[in-house]
C-alpha positions in Angstrom: -120.2 52.8 -140.6 -116.4 53.4 -140.5 -116.9 56.5 -138.2 -119.2 54.5 -136.0 -116.5 51.8 -135.7 -113.9 54.4 -134.8 -116.2 56.0 -132.2 -116.8 52.6 -130.6 -113.0 52.0 -130.5 -112.4 55.4 -128.9 -115.2 54.8 -126.4 -113.6 51.4 -125.5 -110.2 53.0 -125.1 -111.7 55.9 -123.0 -113.4 53.4 -120.7 -110.2 51.5 -120.4 -108.3 54.7 -119.6 -110.9 55.7 -117.1 -110.6 52.4 -115.3 -106.8 52.7 -115.3 -107.2 56.2 -113.9 -109.4 54.9 -111.1 -106.9 52.1 -110.4 -104.0 54.5 -110.3 -105.9 57.0 -108.1 -106.7 54.3 -105.6 -103.1 53.1 -105.7 -101.8 56.6 -105.2 -104.1 57.1 -102.2 -102.9 53.9 -100.7 -99.3 54.9 -101.2 -99.9 58.3 -99.6 -101.5 56.5 -96.6 -98.6 54.0 -96.4 -96.0 56.9 -96.6 -97.8 58.7 -93.8 -97.8 55.6 -91.7 -94.2 55.0 -92.4 -93.3 58.6 -91.3 -95.2 58.0 -88.1 -93.4 54.7 -87.5 -90.0 56.3 -88.2 -90.7 59.0 -85.7 -91.8 56.4 -83.1 -88.7 54.4 -84.0 -86.4 57.3 -83.4 -88.1 58.1 -80.1 -87.8 54.5 -78.9 -84.1 54.3 -79.9 -83.5 57.6 -78.0 -85.3 56.2 -74.9 -83.3 53.0 -75.2 -80.0 55.0 -75.2 -81.2 57.0 -72.2 -82.0 53.8 -70.3 -78.5 52.4 -71.1 -76.9 55.6 -70.0 -78.8 55.4 -66.7 -77.8 51.8 -66.2 -74.2 52.7 -66.7 -74.5 55.6 -64.3 -75.9 53.3 -61.6 -73.1 50.8 -62.2 -70.5 53.4 -62.1 -71.8 54.6 -58.7 -71.3 51.1 -57.4 -67.8 50.9 -58.9 -66.8 54.3 -57.4 -68.2 53.2 -54.0 -66.2 50.0 -54.1 -63.0 51.9 -55.1 -63.5 54.4 -52.3 -64.1 51.6 -49.7 -61.1 49.5 -50.8 -58.6 52.2 -51.8 -55.7 52.3 -52.4 -55.2 48.5 -52.7 -58.2 47.7 -55.0 -59.6 49.8 -57.8 -62.9 49.0 -59.6 -63.8 50.7 -62.8 -66.4 50.2 -65.6 -66.3 51.0 -69.3 -69.7 51.8 -70.9 -70.5 49.4 -73.8 -67.0 48.0 -73.5 -68.1 44.4 -74.2 -69.0 44.0 -77.9 -69.1 40.2 -78.2 -72.8 40.0 -78.8 -72.6 42.8 -81.4 -69.8 41.0 -83.3 -71.6 37.6 -83.2 -74.8 39.1 -84.6 -72.9 40.9 -87.4 -71.1 37.8 -88.4 -74.4 35.9 -88.5 -75.9 38.6 -90.7 -72.9 38.6 -93.1 -73.2 34.9 -93.9 -73.6 34.4 -97.6 -72.3 37.8 -98.6 -69.5 36.3 -100.6 -66.7 37.8 -98.5 -64.2 36.5 -95.9 -66.2 38.4 -93.4 -64.8 37.4 -90.0 -62.0 40.0 -90.0 -64.1 42.6 -91.7 -66.8 42.2 -89.0 -64.2 42.6 -86.2 -62.9 45.7 -87.9 -66.4 47.2 -88.3 -67.4 46.4 -84.7 -64.2 48.1 -83.4 -64.9 51.2 -85.5 -68.7 51.7 -85.5 -71.5 51.3 -83.0 -74.5 49.3 -84.0 -76.6 52.5 -84.3 -74.0 54.0 -86.7 -73.8 50.9 -88.8 -77.6 50.6 -89.1 -77.8 54.2 -90.2 -75.1 53.6 -92.9 -77.0 50.5 -94.1 -80.4 52.3 -94.3 -78.8 55.2 -96.3 -76.8 52.8 -98.5 -73.7 54.9 -97.7 -70.9 52.4 -98.6 -68.4 55.3 -98.8 -68.9 56.1 -95.2 -68.6 52.4 -94.2 -65.4 52.1 -96.1 -63.9 55.3 -94.5 -65.0 54.8 -90.9 -64.7 51.0 -91.0 -61.3 51.0 -92.6 -62.2 48.5 -95.4 -62.0 48.5 -99.1 -64.8 50.3 -101.1 -65.8 47.2 -103.0 -66.1 45.3 -99.8 -68.1 48.0 -98.2 -70.5 48.2 -101.1 -71.1 44.4 -101.0 -71.6 44.5 -97.2 -74.1 47.4 -97.4 -76.1 45.7 -100.2 -76.1 42.4 -98.4 -77.3 44.0 -95.1 -80.0 46.0 -96.8 -81.6 42.7 -97.8 -81.5 41.4 -94.2 -84.5 41.3 -92.0 -82.3 41.7 -88.8 -81.5 45.4 -89.0 -83.9 46.0 -86.1 -81.8 43.5 -84.0 -78.6 45.3 -85.0 -80.0 48.6 -83.7 -81.0 47.1 -80.4 -78.2 44.7 -79.7 -77.0 45.3 -76.1 -73.4 46.3 -75.7 -72.7 45.3 -72.1 -70.7 47.6 -69.8 -67.3 46.0 -69.0 -66.1 46.0 -65.4 -62.5 46.0 -64.5 -61.1 45.1 -61.1 -57.4 45.9 -60.5 -55.0 45.2 -57.7 -52.2 47.7 -56.8 -48.8 46.1 -57.3 -46.1 48.6 -56.3 -46.9 51.9 -58.1 -49.1 50.3 -60.8 -52.4 48.5 -60.9 -52.8 45.1 -62.5 -55.9 43.7 -64.1 -57.3 40.9 -62.0 -57.5 38.7 -65.1 -53.7 38.8 -65.2 -53.2 37.9 -61.6 -52.4 34.5 -60.0 -55.2 32.6 -58.3 -54.1 33.7 -54.8 -53.9 37.4 -55.9 -57.4 37.1 -57.4 -58.7 35.9 -54.1 -57.1 38.9 -52.4 -59.0 41.1 -54.8 -62.4 39.4 -54.7 -62.7 38.6 -51.0 -62.6 42.2 -49.7 -65.4 43.1 -52.2 -67.5 40.1 -51.0 -66.9 41.0 -47.3 -68.1 44.5 -47.6 -71.3 45.4 -45.6 -74.3 43.9 -47.3 -77.8 42.8 -46.5 -77.3 39.6 -48.4 -76.0 36.4 -46.8 -72.6 35.1 -47.9 -71.4 31.5 -47.8 -67.8 30.8 -48.6 -66.2 27.3 -48.7 -62.6 27.3 -47.6 -61.8 31.0 -48.2 -58.3 30.4 -47.0 -57.4 28.4 -50.1 -54.5 30.0 -52.0 -54.1 32.6 -49.3 -51.3 33.0 -46.7 -52.1 33.0 -43.0 -51.2 36.7 -42.6 -53.8 37.8 -45.2 -56.4 35.5 -43.7 -55.8 37.0 -40.3 -55.6 40.7 -41.4 -58.5 40.6 -43.9 -60.9 37.8 -43.3 -60.7 37.4 -39.5 -60.7 41.1 -38.9 -63.7 41.6 -41.2 -65.7 38.8 -39.6 -65.0 40.2 -36.1 
């Protein structure tokens, strides 16, 4: 009777183990399927990011062609240039939003990171959990870098970080003596002398200007506007 009871207990344990084995086997098969799917998605993800980078490079190339054409047409008085991904305002705003609740004074840290790392580089660092790399390249303390990486790893906006658009930054300059001055630093009248020649270049588009002589002297109106309209 004692042996029979032991056999029944062993049989029950065997049945339980067999059921557990079936459950684990099913889970392992599901895991293998998910890992294969993840690998496929990661490959697709890399290809799409590469394509996005190529499209941005092409966009910059087209814009640079326009800038070079304008510079050639308006030389030597006016120079137009463009810096690829020079405007990082959207990137910085997104990073600051993602860092809310991290327990740090993150505004200066975010600015420092944005100045040092591209969105793609930062996303790779976060995915790998490489706080040492963030500290070194971002110029921040190690404990701050670790907290930032940990916080961002828990964010659901890493995809947005990878695809945030860094706009190309145009710069229009006016020759003043031997140097060129940024149009943003010019007086209102000087800005007009920079913009009007660009607007008056040959174009298929109609142009309507209200009182273009405002802030301009008569000599410039005669030599630039009148001559161009003629």
